[in-house]
N, C-alpha and C positions, 0 to 999 in steps of 0.2 A: 344156194343163196350165200349167206355169210361164210359158210364153211369153205367155199371155193375162193374166197377173197373178194367176191363181188356183192355189193349191197344195192338193192332196188331203191334208189334214192327217191323215186317218185312215190313209192308206197310208204317208205319209212321217213319221209322228209322231216316232219315235225318231231318225231322221236329221235332222229339223229342229232338234233340240237340239244336234246337232253342227255343222250348217252355217248355220242361221238362214234366215229368209225371203229376205233380199236375195240371198244367195249362191245359194239355190235358184232364184230368179227368173232370175238370170244364166245358170245352167246350162240353164234351160228354153229358151234361144234358141240353144243350140249343137248342131251336127251333127258327128258323130264317125265317122271311118273306122277300122276295125280290120282290118288285113290279116293273113291267115293264120288258119285255123280248126282248127289242131291243138289239143292240150290247153291250151296257154298262151293262145292267142287266144280260145278260148271262155270261159276263166276271166275274162279281161279284159272281154270282151263282157258276160258275166253281171253282173259288178259295176258296169259303167258303165250298163247298162240299168236295173238296180235303183236306181242313184243318181238317175235322173230327168233326163237330158239330153233335148233335143228329138227327136233322131233318131240312130240308129246304123245304119251300113252295114257288113256283114261281107263281106270279100272273100277268095276262095280259088278258084284255078283247078284244084286237084288233087283226085284221088279218094281216098276213105278206104281205108286199108290196115290190116293187123292191128295194127301198133304204135300206131296212133292210139287203139285201144280201151284202152290202158293209162292214158290221162289225159283223153281227150275224152268227157265224161260224157253228151253228147247224141247220141253215135253208137252204133249197135247193129251186130251182125254182119250184119244184113240190109242195112246201108248200105255194106258193102264194095264198092268199085268205083264208088260214086256220089260226086258232088261234095260236099265237106265243108261248104261254106257253105250250099248248098241244103238239105242234110239237117238242119242245125242251126237253120234259120230258124224253123220252127214252134215249137220249144221255147223259143228265145230270145224270140220275140214274145209268148209266154204269160207271161213273167216280169213285165211291167209294162205295163198297158193304156194308160199315158200316154206311152209312147215308141214312135215309129214305127221299126220294124226292117225292113231290106231286105237282100237278098243280091246281091252282084256276083260272077259266076262267070268273068269275063274277067280279063285281066292288068292290072297296075297301069299307069296312064298319068298324065302330067302333067295332062291335062284332068280326069281323075277326081279327083285330089288337090285341085285348086283349088276344088272344090265344098264343102270342109269347113273347119271352124275348128280341128279337131284331127285329126291323122293318127298312127296307131300301127302300126308295122311289127313283126311278131313272127317271121317266118320268111323272112328276106330275105338277099340277098347283100350284101357290103360295098359293092359298086359301086352297088347300088340305094339303100342307106342314104345314101351320099354324094350321089348324084344327086338323090334326092327330098328329102334334108335341105337341100341348097342351095336347091332350089325353094321349099320351105316357109319357110325363113328369109327369102328375098327377098320373099315375099308375106305375111308376118305370120301364117303358119299354125303353130300349136303342133305340134311334131314330137317323137315319142317312139319310141325303139327299145328293144325288150325281147326277151331271148333266153335260153333255158335249154338247156343241153347236159348231160345226166346230172345230176350233183350240183353243177354250177356254173351261174351265171347272171349276166347283165349287164343294166343298165338305163341308158338315156341320155335326157336331156331337153334340148330347145332351144325356149324360149318367145320367142325373138326379142330385138330391141332394145327397151329401155325397158319391159319387162313390169312392170306395177304390181300389187303385192300389197297388198290393202286391209286384211287382217288377218293378221299374220304367224304367229300360233299358235292362234287360235280360242279362247283363254282369255277369261274374263270380265275386263274392265278392273279392275285393282286399285283398291280403295277403302279408305282407312285413316282412322281417327279420330285427331285431333291432341291431344296432351297439352300441348305448349308450342312456341312459336316464338321464337327469339332475335332481337334487334336487332343485326345484325352484317353484315359483308361478307366472305363470303356468309352469309346467315341460315341457321340450322339448324332443321329441323323434327323434333321428337321425337314419335314416335307412342305411342299407349297401349301398355302392355306386355302386352296380351292378344292381340296380333296382329302378326305380322311383315309389313312393308310389301310384300315380294315384288317390289320395283322393281329396275331395273338402271341403271347409268350411261347417261345420254342419254335416259332416259324423260322424258315430259312429263306434268305434272299440272295440273288445274284446282282452285282452292280455292273452297270455299263454306262458308257458315255460320260464318266466322271472326269472333269478337267482339273488338273492340279494334283489332287490326291489319287493319282492314276493307279497306285498299288491295288486299290479296291477292284479295279476292272479285271485284274488277272488272278485273283484268288477265287476259290470255289465258293459254294453256298455258305453264307454266314448266318449263324443263329442269332436271333434278335430277342430283346426284352422290351416290352412296350413301356414307354414313359407316359404318353397320353395319346389322344386321337391323331395327333399330327407329328409325333416324334417317337423314336425308338433308339435303344442303345445297341451297339454291336461290339466288335472285338477291340483290342487295344490299337488305337490309331495314333498314339503319341509320337511314334517314330516315322510315321508316314509324311509325305510331302504336304505342303499347305494346300488346303482346298481352295479352288478358284471359282468354279461355276459348274452348273449342269449336273447331269447324272440321273439315272433311273434305277430304282430298286425293284426287282421283279421276284415275286414269290416263287419258290421252287417247292412243288408239292412233294411231300415225303410219303412213301408207302407205310402202311400200318399193319402189323402182324397181331392177330387176335387168336386167343385160345378159347375153345368152347368146351363145356362139360356135356357129356351124354345126358339124355333126358333122365335116366335112372338116378344120376347124381344130382342134376339140376333141380329135380322135383322137390328136394328138401332144402334148397338154398333160396331163401326169400330175398337175399341181396341181389339176385338176378332179375328182380321185377323192375320193369321200366314203367314209370308212372306217366299218365297222360292228363290227369285231372287232379291237381294237388288238393282239392277238396275231398278226394275220395281215396286217400292213401290207405285208410283202415279197410275201406270197402274192397280195394284190389287185393290186399293181403288176405282178406276173408275169402274172396272169390277163388284164390289159388287153392285154398283148402276145400272150398265148396265144389269145385270141379272134380277134385279127387274123390270127395264123398259121393258125388253124383255117379261116378263110375262104380263105386261100391254098391250104391243103391240099385243100379241097373243089373249088376252081377247077381245080387241077391234076389230081386223081385222079377227079373227078366222083363222089365219095362221101365219107362221113365215115370217120374211122379205124375199123378193125375193133375190136370189143370185146376188151380185154385182149390186144391184139396188140403184141408188143414192137417189131417193125420199124416199125409205124406210129407208135408213141410216139417212137421215135428220130427219125423223119422230122419229126414235129411239133416236137420239142425243137430240132432243127437250124434250123427256120424261126424259132423264138422267139429263138434266139441271133443270127440274122441281124438281126432287128428290133432287138435290144438293142444291137447294134453302133452303132446310131444313137441309140436312146432312152437308153442308159446307165443302166439301172436298177441300183442299187447291188448288190443281191443277188438273183439269180434263184432262185426256188423251183422247182427242176427236178422235184422229186417231184410238185408240183401240176400241172405240165405233163403229166407222164406219166399221172397219174390222170385228168386231163381227157380225154386221148386214149383211155384205157381205157374211159371211161364215156360218151363223147360221143354214142354211138348211143342212149343211154337217154333215155326220155321218161317222167319220174316225176311222178305226180299231186301229191305234197306240194311239190315244187319249183315246179311250175306254179301251185299254189294260193298259195304265198308271193309269187312274182313277179307273179301275176295281181292280188293285192291291192295290192301296191305300185304297179304301173303304172296300175291303175284310179284309185288315189288321185291320181296325177299328172294324169290326165285331168280329175278333179274340180277340181284346183287350176287347171288351164289354163282351164276353163270358168267357174269361180266367182270367180277371183282371191282366193280365201281359202286361207290356209296358205302356207307357204314351199316353193317348188318345189325339186326336186333340182338342184344345180349341180355337175357335170352328169352325172358317171359314178358308177355304183354297181355294185360286184361283191359277190357272196355265194357262198360254197361250203359244202357240207356233206360234205366229203370224209371227215370222221370217221365217216360212215355205212359206209364200206367196211370189210372185215374187218380186225380189229386185227392179225392175223398178217401179217407183211411179205410173205409169199410170194404173197398175193393169190389171184386166181382163174385157172384155166386157160382158154385161149381156147375150148377145146371145150365147157366147161361153161356157156357163156353164149350158145350158138348159138340163133338164133330157130327156132321150131317151128310158126309159123302159129297162135299162140294170142293171146288178148286180153291176155296178160301179157308179150308180147315186148318191149315198151318197158322193162319192169322187169327181166326176166331178162337183158337186155343189160348190165345193171350188176351184178346180184347173183347171177345164175346160177339154174339150175332147182332145185337142192337147197334154196336159200333160199326160193324161191317155194312149194315144197311145204310147207316149215315154216310159212310165213305162212298157208297154207290150213288147217293143223291148229290154229291158235290159237283159244283160247276167250277172248273178251273181254267185258267188262261196260262198257257206256256209260251213264252217268248224266246224263240231260238230252238232249232232242231239240229244243232251241231253235236259236238262230243258230249257235253253235259246234257243237252236236250235229249239225245238218244237214250242215255242212261236213265234220265228221269222218266221218260215215256215207258221204258221197260219196267221200271219199278211201279209206275202208276198202273200199268196193265196187270201186273202180278198182285198188287194190293187191291185192285178192284175200284180204283178211284174213277168216279164218273161212269161206272158200269151198271148202275141201276136205271130204272125207267126214267127218273127225273134228272139223272146225272148227265154231264157232258164235259168234254175237254176240247178247247180250241187251241190249236198250235199254229204259230205263224213264223215263217222264216223266208226271207227274200232270196236266199242263195240256192244255187243248184249244186249237185254233188260233183266233186272233183276226185281225181285218183288219190291225192294226198289225204283225203278224208277217211279212206277205207281203213287206215291203220288204227283208228281210235273211235270212229263213229260206226259202231258194230252193226247197226241196223241196215247198213248199205252194202251192196255188192258191186262188182265191176260192171255188171250189166245195167246198173242204176246210174252210171256216170252221165251227167248232163241233165238228169231229171231233178225236179224240185225236191229239196230235202224234206220239207214238211209233208208232202204227199207220200213219199216213199216211207218215211218214218211212221206216219199214221197207218199206212197199209200193213207195215211190219208188226206193229203192236196189236192190230186187230187179228192178225194170225196167231199171236201169242194168247190173246184173250178175246174171243169173238164177242163177248158181252160189252166191251168198251165202246162207248159212243164218242166219236172224235171227228172234228172238222179241221181240215188243213187249209191255211191261207198262205199266200206268198207276199205279204205286206211288210214293209219296214215300219217299225213302231216309231212314229214321229208325228209332229203336228199335221203332216199331210194325210195321215191315215185316221185322223180323229173322226172323220165321217163314218168310218167302220167301227172303230173302238170308241164309241161315244158314251155319253152319260148312261143311257139305257143299258148298253153292253156291260159296263163296269158294275152297275148297280145290281145286275143279275148274277154276278160272280160271287163265289165263296172265297176265292183266293187267287193269287197270281204267283207264278214261278218264273224266275229270270235265269236264262241260260245264255247270257250275252257275253261278247268278247271285247267290249269297250266301255269305258267309264261313262261317256256321254249318254249312251243308250240306257245304262243303268240308272243314271240320275233322272232322266226323263221318265222312265217307267216308275221309279220310286215316287216322283212327284204326282203321277196319276193315281197311284195307290193311296198316297196321303190325302189327295183331293177327294177320293171316293171312299176313304176309310176302309181299305181292303188289306188283308195281311199279304206279306210278300216274303217268298223264299228266294234267297239270292246266294249264288255260289260262283266261284271262279277258280281257275288253275293257271299256274305258270310253271311248266315243267313238272318237277316233283313236288312243287308247293301248291297249296290250295287253301281256300277259305270258305266259310259258310256264314250266313247271317240270316236271322229270322226277324222280320218286322211285324210287330203285333200292334194293331191300332189301340191307342190310349195307354199302352203298357210299356213299349220300348221306343227307343229312338229310331229314326228311319235311316236309310242308306245315306241320305243327306246330299248336299250340293257337291259339285266337283271340287276337289282340292287342287290348289295351284301346284304345278309340278316344280319340285326343287331340282330336277335333273335337266331342265332346259339348258341348252348350250348357249352361252353368251354370243351375241352376234359378232362381236369383235374377234372372239376366238375362232369362229367359223371363217371369217373373212381374211384374217391375217395371222392368227397365232394358234393354229391347231397343235395339239400335242398327243392326241390319241387317234386310233384308227376310226373310232366312232365319229370324230370331228370331220375327218376327210370324207367319210361315207355320207354324212349329212350334207356336207358341202356339195358332193357329187349329185346327191338326190335333189338338192335345191337348184343346181345347175340344170339338171334334166327338166324339172318342173318349169323353170323360168324360160329356157330356150325353146322347149318343144311342146309345152302345154299352155302356160299362162300367156306368153306373148302372142302366139297364134290366136288364142281366144280373144285377146284384147284387140288385135288387128281386125278380126272379123266383126267384132262389135263396133269398132270405129268406122268400118266401111259401110255397115248396114244401118247403123243407129245414129241419127243426127244429134241426139242428146247425150252421146257417150262422153264427150269431152267435159261437158258441164257436170255430169254426174260424177265423173272421176275427180274433178276439182273439189267437189264437196267432201271427198274422203280425206282431205287434208293435204297441205302442200307437199310434204315429204313423200307420201305414198303416191300422190298424183304425178309428181316429177318422175319417179321411178317407172310408173306404168307408161306414161306418155313418151318417155325416152325410148323404152323398148319398142313401142309402136313406130316411132320415127325411124329408128335404126332398121327395122324390118321393112319399112316401106320406101325409104328415101331413094333407093337405087332401082325401084321397079320401073320397067319401061312401059310404053303405051299399052302393051298387051298384058301388063300386070304379071309377068312371069319372071321371077327371080328366085332361084337360079334358073338357067335355061337348059342345063345339061348335067349329066353325072360328073363330068369334069369340074364343073362349077362347085358341086357339093364337096368333092374331095379338096378342092382349093380352100373352100371356107373352113373345112375341118382342120386342115393343116395350119391355117392361120390362127384358128381358135386355140390349137395346141400351143402355138408360139406365145400367144397372149397370156394364157393361163399358167404355163409352166416355166416361162422365161421372162417375158416382159413385166408381168405383174410382180414377180419375185424381185426382179432388178429394181423396180420402182420402190418396193418395200425396203430393200437394202439401201437405196439412195436416201430414203427418209430416216432410216435407222441403221447406220453402218454397223458392221460386226463389232467394232470397238466402242459403240455408243454407251454412254453412262447416264444414269439418272441424276436428278438434282441432288441426290444424297451421295453421289460418287460411286454408286454400285453399278455393276454391269447391267445394261438394259436387257441383253439376251441372256437371261438366267432363269432359274426356277421353271415355271410352266411355259416360258417363252423360248421355244426352240429357234435357233438362228437358221433360216432356210438357205438354200443355194439354188440358183437357176439350173434348169436342165437344158442340154443341147440335143436337139432332135436327131435320132439315129434310126433310119429306116430298117435296120437290121435288129432293132430292139423290139421284141414281141409286144410289150405293153404299149410302146409308142405307136406302133402300126395298128394295134387293136383299137386304140382310142380313135384314130383317124377313120378306120373302117366303120366303127359303130357310129361315130358322130356324123359322118358323111351319109350313111344310110338313114339315120333319123332325120337329118336336115332335108334330105331328098323326100322323105315320107311326108313331111308337112307341106311340101310343094307339089306332091304328086309325081315325083321323079323316081323311076325304078332304080333300086340300089343293086349293089354287087358285093360279093364276098372275096373274090379272087385277089389275094394280096400282091401277086406279081404285077398285074395290070395296074393296081392302085399305086404301087411304088413307082411305076413309070410316069404316072400323072404327077406324083409328088415331086419328081425330079425337075419338072417344068414350072413348079409353083414359085412365084416371086414373093418372098416373105419380106415385108418392109422392115427396115432397120429400126431399132428402138432407141429413143433418146429420153432419159429420165426427165420428169417435169418437176421443177423445184417448187411450184405453187401447189402441188397436191398435198392435201392434209389427210393423214392416216390417224385414226383415233385408236388410243391404247385400250380404252374400256368403253363399255356401253354407256356408262354414266357420262363420261367425257363427250361421247358422240351425241347424246341427247342434249347436253348443255350447249354444245356447239351448234346443233340444229336450231335450238331456240334462239340463239344469237343471230344466226344467219337467216332465220325464217322470213323476215320481212324484206330482206335484201336479195341475197343470192337466189333463194328458191323462187321467190316471186318473179324476179327478172328472168330466170330460166324458164319458168312456166309461161310467161308472156311470149318469150321467143319461140317456144315449142308450139304454142297455140297458133302463132303466125305461120310457122313452117307447115304444120299439119293442115291448116286451112287451104294451103296451095296444092296439096297432093290430090290427084285424081286417079283413082284405080278401082276396079271392080273385082280384082282377084281375091279369092277366098283361100285361106290356109286351112290345113287339116291338123288340129291339135291332137296330141298323143296322150292318152291316159296310161300311166305307168302300170305295167303288168309284169310281175316278177317271175311268173311260172312258165312263160313261153320262151324257150331257149332260142327260138328262131327270129325273135323280133328286135334283137340288138339292145333291148332295154338294160338287162343286167350286164351285157358286154360293155356298154357305155359306163355304167356305174362302177364296175370293178376297175376298169382301166383308168377312169377319171380319178377315182379315189386313190388308187395305188400310185399314180403319178404324183399326186399332191403329197402323199405320204413320203415318196422319195424326195420331194423338195425339202421336207422337214425331217428327214431321217427317222421316220416312224415305220416300224415293221409293217410290211404289207399284209393284207388279208386275202385268203383264197376265196373262190367264188361262193362256196357254201357259207362261210362266215359272213361274207359281204351281203349275201341274199337275206340272211337272218336279220342283220342290223338295218340295212337300207330298206328292206321290204317290210320291216317292223313285224316280223313273224313271231308269234307267241309259241315258244317251245311247248310241246304237249306229249303226253303219254297216257295210255289207256288206264293204267293203274290209279293214278291220281284222280282221273275223271270219275272212275267207279266209286272211289272212296268218298269224294265230295258229294256225289249224287246220293249215296247212301245216307250221309249225315243230313242232307237236306230233307230227305223223306222221313227220317226219324222226327224232325221238327214238324213235318206235316201231320204225323200221328197226333201230336200235341195240339196243333191248331184245330184239327177236326173235332177233337174232344172238347175244345174250348178251355184249355188250361188258362188260369187267370193269375198265376204267380210267376214272377220273374225267375226264381230259382228253378222252375220247371224247364226253362228254355236254355239253349246253349248256342254260343257263337264259337266257331272253331277256326284255328289257324294250324296248319300242319305242313310238315316237310318230310315226305316219305324217304328222302335220300338219307336222312340222319335220324329217323325215328323221333322227330320233334313234333309234339302235340301240345297245344294250349287250348283247352276248352274252358270257357268262362261264361258267366251269366251276361246276357246282353245288357246294355246300359239303359237306364230310364231316360225318357225324353227330357231335355233341358227345359226348365221353367223360365218364363219371362213375366214381367209384371207391367200391367197397365192400370193406372189410376188405383193402385193399391190391391188389385186383384191378380192372382196368378193364373197363367195359361201355359199350354204347351203347343207344339206344332199340330197336335190333333184337335185343338179347339178352334172353332170358327163360328161365324155368325151366319146361320142359314136363314135366308130371306126368300119367301115365295113372291116373286115379282108379279105373278097373276094368281088370283084365287078364284077358281071356278070360272065363271064368265065375266068376272070383273075386269075393268080396264087396267092396263099395266100401271105399276107405280111410277110416279114422277120422281125426279131426283130429290125433290123436297120431301115426298112421302118416305123415301128410303132413309134420309137423314133423320126424320122424325121417328121412324120405326126403331132405328138403332138407339136413339135417345130414350124412348119409352121402354124398350125391352132390355137394354144393357146399361142404361144410365151413362152413356158416353155421347159427347157432342162432336160430330164430325167437322173438322176444320178443312180437310182436303181429302180428295178421293182420286185414286189412280187406277187405270186399266192398262197393264203392261207398262210401257213408257209414256203413255198418254195421260194428260191431266184432265180428268172429268170435271173436277170441281176444286176451286181454290178461291172462294169468294165470288164466283161467276153467278150473280143473281139472275141474269137473263136465262140461265139454263135450268133453274129450279123447277119451272113448270113443265119442262119437257120430260118425256118418259126416259127411264134409264137407258133403254136400248137405243133410243134416238140420240141421246148424248154420246153413247159409245160409237155409233155410226158416224156422227158428226166429227168426233175427235180422231177416229181412225181412218176416216175417209173411205170406208168400206162397209159393205153389208155384213151383218152377222150371219155366218153360215147356218143353214137350216138345222144341222145336227147339233149345233151349239146350244145346249139346254141349260148350261150353268156358266155364269161369268164370274171370274175371280177378281174382286175389287179390293184394292189395298187402301185402307183408310189411314188418316192421321187424325188424332183426337186433341181437342183443346185441353183436356185434362192432363195430357202428358205428351206434348208434341215432340219431345226429344227421344221417344222410344224408337230404338232401331228395329224392333220386331213387334208386330201387332197381329192379332187374329185377322184372318182373311174373311171378307164378306163373300159368302157363296150365294150369289144372286141367281135364283132359279127362273128360267123362262118357260115353264111348262104350262 
């Protein structure tokens, strides 16, 4: 694989966007040893194998026991008494065909460790950790120790002396456009005000395209000091030429050399602890001693402390106090020591998932030299998962019984396990996070009791690119529904799980399936979605039905989790407006980044090959199309109808345009001329190179790059690739078979007559979106309406029955010309504006809106979500018990905080939150349904509020409409919406306005029941 210089981009596609080719190649030469095949070890092995190292050896000399089944997802009851490493080998080997996986069933030895570049110990004594840590440190072997005990865990890294990090954070190098540079000592660089530079003190930048102060273009990287978000100082520029215009400052990433201490030394250095929850600094310092004390306890007693045993907790605390006599930790958290003792026998799937993701990410750093490693100790606890009542659990209630849940009941007891089994949960999404959640659900026993159940829905089918991180799927599953395959896989892990798989998209169209009755029977919902809109919709349904929601997401090495608890926390909330939207004028005329040209190319694709053909088809078969289009507003209607007219105006009586492959090539060649020559010439005619603003400053400066037209060259690969792709796509929408052979296409191009171009002095090009909008308002009643009337007349005279074939963009099929078109179109426009081109891989990520993903982050996020599930099932009622998390595994960044309380709003002097509503039973027993007047009276009698207006969606049900008062509420809804209420709709959300406080922006919703 990577060791030979070749990377399977189909398998590793999403991970490549996180790590890059060079880092993947370095990983492809590394061999890793993972010692210990309990739940934590197999989690690490899974993630490391999926990441694509050369080889992994898993070591374990012990046999499987009942407690292993609580978190070791590749072990079954039939494996009890057999070697854990050998039993896991087949499943681990099937994860990635590019990684050689082997098992070692003997003990650890120095000779064994010396064969590997990275060694991970997961289930070892402190003596082993020190012995093998010293060995690895002296031989340049990267050494990692990771351990979980119940609800606490530790992670340690030693990457030796002088470990070089080539890319500290994995972010794209910052690149900023320059507005001005001062002649001073030091000189100050002022960036354009549409983009923060994102640099930090000590960063180094290279200058290019600077006009006037050209000395900067020829010097090496310059170290900067930040002045503010839009400026920074550099070297002495007082002797340089006067700055004129333009210029780009691009960050040059600097390697970082780190020195690590061996574990035997680092063990006594509390300065090496990396904190993740600043409310727990004393707790983490205490845990560092407590884990050492736990080793001493095990060495003396030959066992872990008994679950919830007071005397064992006392003994462990005494050992910690002895250690602290030397360490001198300022404030011991004795409760944390006791809770560690109480739960140390536990082996919990969510904790192992979290630490398995973190530790595997450190293995990736060790192999790839990308991202900043942990220096050197990390502790994490989720002791908030324990019962909120201080009396805790009795020792007898957590005794093991020889079941697959023994590792979990050792922490929470059998009563809690039974409650977990009774849960009814709804999982939306069976992709990367969904697979991890389902695995954890199965190991935890969620929905595995007689009354329990899990429903999972995902509309997608399995693709090859999924296999790298959606570990429940294999190559023979490609093309099958994700939800079905995932459900089947977790039933093999735990045959007790009761699960139903659906292939529905969660949206208003599926409310007949996921109706009031469905939601009201649930105990909770988990979201494993990849877009904000779906999250917002699901969050709204959960608020409506007052169900808790677990939400998580990833973006490469970054992740977040959120728990929504009815009446206690805020919800996910409505979609936030994106501040990253590219201004329309930037896309049309003033691009300055490759993202702009790629978005432009994508817009061109959608307009030419999808939207216009769809509109043409609607026009041809729907007599009301034009009138409906006019109702969308003059500006949008003009754009749509112009596209229809251009596509239809030249059709002959047979409705076939173009008629031949030659016609397609001709069209593509002329489109090239229009986009990359004529339009640029027109822009320069409106704004010449020497144009100045009203302030006397150069127009083409700052973020406005002065473009230049291109001259078509049939021997230029990008030029010809555009024509080939555009001609094939154009032919596709007309049913004409395309071709790839460039030689024959060049011969056709030679005969194409390209009309000469003459600039139009009457063309108005807008400099900003604001100016464009103001201009449109001015011209709306004149130019646009005149143009629309003319178009309506032209279109009414057209007679054709020909249908076109719209094309849906598909980024992953290399034979369909979609990405060929995007890459060529974008890079040609980039050449117009002297923007560095992007390769196909980068272009696919940006234009295809691909979310970078890696298995490590997914595992960690799913683990954190399931820790919150423990709290929800127990019914925790205190905000401090819950955690919201933001993490970046690339730089060991963790922020864990309490979720926010829901915002309060006031109506007529009374306070409410989003969880408050007015529940009204529209029908009671066999009684007739309420009239609108009855409803208004009910709200007055029960809530003391007078309804002045009532809305359903965008429809006005009541605003002084006396004639509607005697009608039933459902009849008024049907009258206003001009549609029947679907049979599954058992609850109508009505938004009132009240006489007591008509200016309230937020009011409680009236939940009107139709049962």
